[in-house]
C-alpha positions, -999 to 999 in steps of 0.1 A, spaced: 238 643 125 237 608 135 254 597 103 283 623 109 286 609 145 289 573 131 318 582 109 335 604 135 334 576 163 344 550 137 377 571 128 386 576 165 380 541 176 401 528 146 429 549 156 426 532 191 425 499 176 456 504 156 476 505 186 467 467 193 500 446 184 478 416 177 451 427 153 433 390 157 422 400 192 398 428 175 365 413 186 331 431 188 336 430 225 369 450 223 355 473 199 326 480 222 351 489 251 367 513 227 334 529 217 327 535 255 362 553 258 356 577 229 320 586 241 335 591 276 356 619 262 328 632 237 295 624 249 276 643 223 287 615 197 263 594 215 233 612 199 214 590 175 245 565 173 239 532 159 266 510 179 259 480 160 265 497 126 298 509 140 308 478 153 301 459 119 320 485 100 352 483 121 350 443 121 350 447 83 377 470 80 402 450 103 393 418 83 405 432 51 440 427 35 454 441 5 482 424 -18 515 439 -30 521 461 -61 548 450 -85 568 470 -109 591 467 -141 615 496 -139 640 512 -162 663 532 -140 682 546 -171 687 584 -163 671 582 -132 686 598 -100 669 581 -69 657 610 -45 626 601 -23 637 596 13 617 597 45 633 632 52 619 646 21 584 636 32 586 655 63 558 681 66 541 668 35 508 685 42 487 680 9 493 642 16 487 644 54 453 659 50 444 633 22 456 607 42 434 617 71 403 618 48 409 584 35 412 571 70 376 582 76 365 558 47 390 531 43 404 502 62 437 511 76 456 484 56 440 499 23 454 534 35 487 520 44 487 502 8 476 536 -8 507 553 8 531 527 -1 521 525 -38 517 562 -44 553 563 -28 565 538 -50 552 555 -81 562 590 -73 599 576 -63 603 563 -100 594 600 -115 620 625 -111 625 648 -82 607 681 -94 637 702 -78 661 685 -101 677 706 -124 682 702 -163 660 682 -186 644 652 -177 614 630 -191 598 600 -171 569 581 -186 552 554 -169 519 534 -164 499 521 -135 476 492 -142 448 489 -115 420 464 -115 386 478 -130 367 499 -105 391 493 -78 400 529 -67 425 541 -95 410 578 -89 421 574 -53 455 561 -61 462 592 -85 447 618 -62 471 605 -35 499 608 -61 490 644 -70 490 654 -34 526 639 -28 538 653 -63 525 687 -50 543 684 -18 575 674 -34 573 704 -58 557 697 -91 539 729 -101 516 721 -131 493 692 -129 471 683 -157 448 653 -155 433 639 -188 397 628 -177 377 609 -202 360 620 -232 328 633 -220 316 663 -195 301 638 -170 334 620 -164 355 651 -163 332 668 -138 332 637 -117 371 636 -118 373 674 -107 348 668 -78 370 641 -67 400 663 -70 380 692 -52 375 670 -23 410 653 -21 432 676 -33 420 711 -37 399 712 -5 373 734 -18 342 736 -44 356 750 -75 331 775 -92 327 789 -128 336 822 -114 369 831 -104 372 839 -64 333 828 -62 322 796 -42 352 782 -27 331 765 -1 356 742 20 350 704 14 369 672 19 404 679 29 396 716 31 377 706 65 405 689 77 432 717 72 420 746 54 451 769 58 452 795 31 488 783 20 472 749 10 449 761 -16 463 751 -49 451 772 -79 420 755 -98 421 762 -137 391 742 -145 359 737 -124 332 712 -117 303 728 -138 294 716 -174 313 744 -190 342 741 -165 367 727 -188 399 747 -198 389 781 -214 412 810 -219 388 838 -205 387 821 -170 425 817 -169 432 855 -177 417 863 -142 437 839 -122 459 858 -97 483 833 -82 516 823 -99 522 787 -103 557 792 -87 541 798 -53 512 772 -54 505 743 -79 480 747 -105 454 719 -113 439 716 -147 412 687 -152 406 684 -190 388 663 -214 406 644 -239 392 665 -268 409 680 -297 398 716 -293 403 718 -254 439 702 -258 449 726 -288 435 757 -266 456 745 -237 488 740 -259 484 773 -274 480 790 -237 513 771 -226 532 785 -255 518 819 -252 517 826 -215 538 800 -196 568 793 -219 598 811 -208 624 802 -236 626 785 -271 646 753 -280 676 768 -297 675 737 -322 640 734 -332 626 769 -321 597 755 -303 585 772 -271 597 755 -239 588 757 -202 621 752 -181 610 767 -147 579 748 -138 579 710 -135 551 692 -151 530 661 -141 505 645 -165 480 620 -149 462 602 -178 431 586 -166 420 555 -188 452 558 -208 441 532 -232 413 551 -243 418 578 -268 454 586 -260 470 559 -280 481 568 -316 461 543 -335 475 553 -367 497 527 -388 534 533 -375 558 538 -406 593 524 -399 624 520 -419 642 487 -426 662 493 -393 631 499 -372 633 535 -369 602 554 -368 593 581 -394 600 615 -378 575 630 -400 547 606 -391 513 623 -383 500 608 -350 463 608 -342 448 642 -329 446 636 -290 478 614 -290 497 643 -309 482 671 -286 492 653 -254 528 646 -267 531 682 -278 520 694 -242 547 672 -228 575 684 -254 567 720 -243 585 712 -209 619 705 -203 611 687 -169 583 664 -173 565 633 -159 537 612 -175 515 585 -155 489 567 -173 462 549 -154 444 519 -170 426 487 -160 434 469 -190 469 455 -194 465 453 -233 468 490 -235 504 493 -242 502 468 -272 490 498 -293 518 522 -283 547 526 -308 576 521 -283 599 541 -305 575 565 -322 594 599 -319 585 624 -342 601 661 -346 570 680 -336 556 656 -309 586 642 -294 585 606 -280 553 585 -280 535 578 -247 551 545 -242 556 539 -205 594 534 -209 604 543 -173 580 519 -154 549 497 -156 532 490 -122 506 463 -116 484 472 -84 469 447 -61 435 451 -46 420 447 -11 402 416 -2 370 434 -2 372 443 -37 347 423 -61 365 420 -96 359 398 -125 377 369 -108 350 369 -79 320 374 -104 330 350 -132 355 329 -114 387 315 -130 389 289 -155 395 253 -141 392 219 -155 354 214 -151 342 249 -157 350 281 -135 357 282 -100 352 308 -72 323 327 -88 296 340 -68 259 334 -78 251 369 -89 249 365 -128 214 360 -143 214 350 -180 190 370 -204 177 354 -235 144 368 -242 154 401 -254 156 390 -291 146 359 -313 171 331 -314 186 345 -346 189 379 -332 167 396 -358 133 400 -341 119 405 -307 122 436 -282 160 446 -288 173 428 -321 212 425 -321 217 448 -351 190 474 -345 194 508 -360 191 542 -346 156 548 -358 144 515 -343 112 514 -319 110 486 -296 76 469 -290 58 482 -258 60 450 -238 93 448 -222 110 414 -219 101 395 -186 140 395 -177 141 435 -175 109 435 -155 126 410 -131 157 431 -130 136 461 -121 117 441 -93 153 430 -80 163 465 -77 132 476 -58 137 447 -33 175 455 -29 167 490 -19 142 480 4 166 452 19 193 479 21 170 504 42 164 476 66 200 470 69 205 507 79 220 517 46 188 539 35 209 570 33 236 553 10 232 559 -29 216 529 -46 217 526 -84 206 502 -114 222 504 -148 203 495 -180 226 495 -210 208 480 -240 214 503 -271 241 528 -281 214 551 -297 198 581 -281 166 577 -297 163 543 -286 173 549 -251 145 573 -249 120 545 -258 135 523 -231 134 551 -206 99 557 -210 91 521 -209 110 516 -176 95 548 -162 61 536 -170 65 503 -153 79 519 -122 48 543 -121 28 513 -125 43 495 -97 41 527 -76 4 532 -82 -4 496 -77 13 491 -42 7 525 -28 -32 525 -35 -33 487 -36 -54 486 -68 -51 451 -84 -19 446 -66 -20 409 -55 -3 398 -88 24 423 -85 30 412 -50 30 378 -56 57 382 -82 78 401 -59 73 377 -32 81 348 -54 116 367 -64 123 373 -28 117 336 -18 133 318 -49 162 344 -54 170 366 -27 167 343 5 189 317 -11 215 339 -28 222 358 3 228 325 22 251 313 -5 271 347 -7 271 344 32 289 309 30 313 320 2 324 353 18 322 343 55 302 377 61 276 367 84 255 398 82 242 383 48 226 355 68 201 377 86 172 384 62 141 406 72 107 391 71 87 397 40 60 417 58 88 443 67 99 444 32 66 446 18 57 475 41 86 496 28 76 490 -9 55 522 -14 81 545 3 111 528 -18 90 533 -52 84 569 -44 122 576 -42 132 559 -74 140 579 -102 143 567 -138 171 589 -157 189 591 -192 224 595 -188 240 612 -217 272 626 -208 266 658 -192 281 671 -160 247 668 -144 249 630 -143 279 632 -118 266 665 -99 236 651 -85 249 624 -64 273 648 -49 246 673 -40 220 648 -25 217 649 10 199 616 14 208 586 -7 196 586 -45 178 556 -59 182 560 -96 178 536 -125 200 550 -153 193 542 -189 224 548 -210 246 537 -239 281 545 -248 278 581 -233 276 564 -202 311 574 -204 339 548 -194 348 555 -156 317 572 -147 309 555 -113 274 550 -104 272 551 -68 258 521 -49 254 500 -81 231 470 -73 215 459 -104 227 458 -140 208 448 -172 234 446 -201 228 436 -235 256 440 -264 248 474 -274 281 483 -295 313 470 -306 321 442 -282 353 456 -263 336 490 -253 307 471 -240 328 448 -220 346 478 -206 314 493 -197 303 463 -180 334 468 -158 318 494 -138 299 465 -124 330 457 -103 344 475 -73 333 478 -37 300 465 -23 301 467 14 273 450 32 255 445 1 272 423 -21 245 395 -18 219 420 -33 239 426 -65 226 411 -96 243 412 -133 216 405 -160 233 398 -193 234 375 -222 254 340 -225 279 356 -252 287 387 -229 297 363 -203 316 341 -223 336 370 -237 339 387 -203 353 351 -192 380 354 -222 390 391 -213 393 379 -175 415 350 -183 435 371 -208 441 399 -184 451 372 -157 477 357 -185 493 389 -190 496 397 -151 512 364 -148 535 372 -175 542 405 -158 551 386 -126 572 364 -144 591 392 -163 599 412 -131 616 381 -116 637 379 -145 649 415 -139 633 428 -172 624 464 -182 589 478 -197 602 477 -232 607 437 -228 572 436 -217 559 456 -244 579 435 -270 563 403 -253 529 416 -252 529 424 -288 536 387 -297 515 371 -271 491 346 -281 465 362 -258 462 387 -287 443 362 -306 415 366 -280 415 404 -274 428 419 -309 394 414 -329 379 434 -299 399 465 -306 408 463 -343 398 490 -367 411 471 -397 428 438 -406 464 437 -393 490 412 -394 504 403 -359 536 384 -353 532 361 -325 554 338 -305 545 306 -287 576 303 -267 572 299 -228 533 296 -236 506 269 -232 478 264 -257 448 241 -252 419 232 -273 387 243 -253 360 245 -280 352 215 -304 331 208 -335 301 186 -328 299 175 -362 305 138 -367 327 140 -399 351 165 -384 353 146 -351 359 114 -371 386 133 -394 404 144 -360 402 109 -346 418 95 -379 446 122 -375 452 111 -340 453 73 -346 478 78 -376 499 99 -352 499 71 -326 507 47 -353 538 67 -364 554 70 -328 553 33 -323 549 15 -289 542 36 -258 550 31 -222 526 38 -193 531 75 -181 556 72 -154 545 85 -118 566 113 -103 578 116 -66 589 151 -61 592 171 -30 573 147 -9 543 149 -35 534 120 -58 518 128 -90 504 101 -110 489 96 -146 468 69 -162 478 68 -199 502 63 -226 538 80 -230 562 84 -258 595 103 -253 621 117 -279 593 118 -306 609 138 -338 591 170 -347 577 159 -382 550 134 -368 538 163 -343 534 187 -372 516 164 -395 492 158 -364 485 195 -360 481 201 -398 456 172 -400 435 184 -368 407 206 -374 405 233 -347 372 250 -340 376 288 -344 364 294 -310 396 278 -295 409 311 -303 447 307 -293 448 274 -310 453 270 -348 466 238 -361 485 251 -390 498 280 -373 514 261 -345 529 237 -371 545 267 -388 557 278 -354 576 246 -345 590 244 -380 604 278 -376 619 267 -343 633 236 -359 656 258 -380 672 270 -347 673 233 -334 647 239 -311 613 219 -304 630 189 -323 624 164 -295 589 157 -281 572 141 -249 539 130 -262 512 117 -236 478 104 -241 463 114 -206 433 91 -193 406 105 -174 380 91 -148 357 74 -172 367 38 -165 336 23 -183 347 36 -220 385 30 -226 404 35 -258 433 9 -268 463 30 -276 489 6 -290 481 -22 -264 476 3 -233 439 9 -221 434 46 -215 401 59 -199 383 86 -215 381 120 -197 351 139 -187 350 177 -193 317 194 -186 300 209 -218 295 247 -210 277 252 -246 240 256 -251 224 227 -270 216 253 -296 252 261 -303 271 243 -329 300 235 -307 312 216 -273 330 241 -248 349 232 -219 368 252 -191 405 239 -192 416 207 -205 448 204 -182 450 196 -146 475 217 -126 501 190 -125 499 179 -161 525 205 -175 552 190 -150 545 156 -164 582 153 -180 600 173 -150 626 155 -126 625 164 -90 652 189 -92 636 208 -124 602 205 -106 616 219 -72 635 251 -91 603 257 -108 584 258 -76 612 279 -59 607 304 -88 568 303 -86 570 312 -48 596 337 -53 576 357 -79 541 351 -59 522 383 -56 491 379 -32 462 397 -49 426 392 -39 414 405 -74 433 374 -88 420 349 -64 455 348 -50 456 346 -12 486 349 9 497 313 13 524 304 -9 516 277 -38 526 241 -33 530 234 -71 549 252 -97 532 274 -121 530 269 -158 552 299 -169 578 288 -144 576 251 -155 582 263 -190 609 285 -179 629 259 -163 623 234 -192 635 259 -218 661 281 -201 672 258 -174 680 271 -138 708 271 -110 725 237 -120 697 225 -143 705 222 -180 682 239 -204 663 220 -230 647 243 -256 644 213 -277 618 197 -257 583 201 -265 553 185 -244 523 174 -264 495 162 -241 462 146 -258 431 135 -241 399 116 -255 367 135 -241 336 113 -234 306 128 -252 281 109 -228 298 120 -193 305 153 -206 269 160 -215 273 166 -253 240 159 -272 238 141 -302 276 130 -304 287 95 -301 325 96 -311 353 106 -286 364 142 -290 402 145 -294 414 173 -274 450 186 -270 473 211 -252 510 221 -258 535 233 -232 563 252 -251 596 257 -234 608 293 -229 634 304 -255 657 330 -262 651 326 -298 628 355 -310 611 335 -336 575 343 -346 547 335 -370 522 359 -388 487 358 -378 460 379 -394 439 397 -370 408 408 -384 372 422 -373 355 414 -405 341 380 -395 333 401 -365 313 426 -383 294 398 -401 285 380 -370 277 410 -347 267 439 -370 290 469 -376 294 498 -354 277 521 -379 
């Protein structure tokens, strides 16, 4: 009861605080006053109330801000319709909003209202007569609340008059069940049952307003067998004309085929006179596609004729084809795909229309980028963002695992390419034992913080094979049992306690302090005494349950049905389906268990919201997974930046789809998703490329130095790089500068330079080909080349008479690697080295205009004071108001990295590094790039 009182008081006090005009005056003292006011009116709420917890929660809620969403929209064929009058008496939304106000900060609820309004307004009015079709995509951040967003959209769509609502939820029963339960709570308002008319206990929104006329009809239910089936649907008494029908279905060929057949037989009210296909004209349809980049995309090769027109008889992949046929069976329809990976649309054939299936799922109407609230913990917070000397802004929560297998990956506890019949040795690696201990301590710490009633989870993901998971499950269970006996009966417990104490002292106390400093969350500073933690350990261990997660509905159900908080160690593989939320996830232990992309996306569940226990979270994983996640994080950020740029240029989804298809970022992401080798056509216009990985082999370094020296000689005498005074800001560089260098020497330098394959977006020959191609259109013909010096004044290079100091860029690679890796080569001001004050100011103005504050992208609310790369390149290539375009001007920046100061073992020679800033261009030229996963398979083992 005290827990219920707590949330009830929080809701009422939050309402009172919303009346404060100046939110900065909301202090613990003011909150305490408001609590007194509420308890005066409702004295029973004081029973067992933890006032401190109420104050802490409300301070947290009122310190949160949310960034703005942004959309690319195509208005063709669309009639604007959503007005405030139309939204009067929207009761599905009203009760859902009230439910969210109990759980979320008011700013997050406001943002939810705003973004769902925005999405709904880009769909068609369900009352509009005639045929219409709107398809869009919403790109959220990983685990940032997409389900809450589309539940809000469904409530509003039902209020507006959409009658058939189909949610496509994952590939496995557990995720489908979890989604059904969320919609039971947020939209239906009652518990769905496998027997029509049975169960129907009011929950969630049904407890706020349970009126009979606010009970939509469910067609699927929360049980294991609750997916769409014909028998159940026969017993439904309510026609969809009067109340909306909700279907939550798996992306499964048999299920979707059953649903399509039922629509044709029982819902269709006419046939299309031209094609004879069955058609529903009286009921508007909304399809929500959760994880839209997963299983919905037609991965079959697109067949087009010489004019780029698709083959109307093309056979799409099964699930893609069935989703499209369901849409094609309705004359009035809307489709919204939700995803966290902005690479999703790359794989959709934008004009892939076939006779039977209709148009492909390309989001032709709109693409929206959602921002996240400031309490969201995403990849940018965990791994930081790339800067000159490594990554910046990362929280100290990652622990590197290297003891799970031998150095060559072939032996040890969990070798890299193990088979389904593999039996791991009995002794678990010390890193996994430490991770289990960290979880036990986190549970105890949370209990002492008053979070004992909340769920607490640990995820162990080390293999994709069920049989191997069973061995791991037994080993982890045995270890937890050993800890329990040891500490409960105090038999030979000293060594175990000593280990736990050491982890507490050396990791937990220091990490909590550091996270408190980084997040300004004072609650993380107050650590309990070790004695209090130790006293709790037997009780905690008694509650921990070690489970296999194998894709059944039970995985999801137990969280919902548990009265007290569950404490679970979940052992899973790929069946730990994408999107299944492990409530209260504190500790993850991750080895690469399958094809890299899937594993990386699974790591994604590690992100989200960790209110009051972020400092206790740990991610145990390998160096290579961290490095790849960093690549993916940077790639996603690059595409989001591209997106902001395109909104500012007034472009539509089709332009973005084309841009993404030719974006160099695919050189990073495509091997992760490719099934077969494929030629991509990439353009570098408007992009920057930097070498970030280098050989350590002396011969290759010598060869690159030789190519550099020959290049310098060809260009003649340089001048010092001029400093720039722009907008009351002075930028200076130390180095040598050439202007109006013809393209040929640049091309020869690039062909002579040996790039390391891990500098994924930089291939010397490919860049040279691209410049040659652009030269045919009189672009990239005149180059500014600068050799930029760094801070290693004791070691300089003579560049045609100018002494240029070497640069320090910290080595991120291990000594055992055959490469030297850095964060970024360029400093923020370097790309604008060739811009005069007017061009620089124009680029800054454009940067500020397109700036979208988003905490998940480490973007705060202050406007930037220097222009961003995309807009520097845009102004250089396309010009701006009163500023001439110069698409002929390329910028090549070279630095000589010092091996000693950069911490590169066994290397004496300076390392030649370069970056190219390509001006934006309207010339659609591209060069072929063969993307293949064959090397991948050799390096990491196939997916069997």
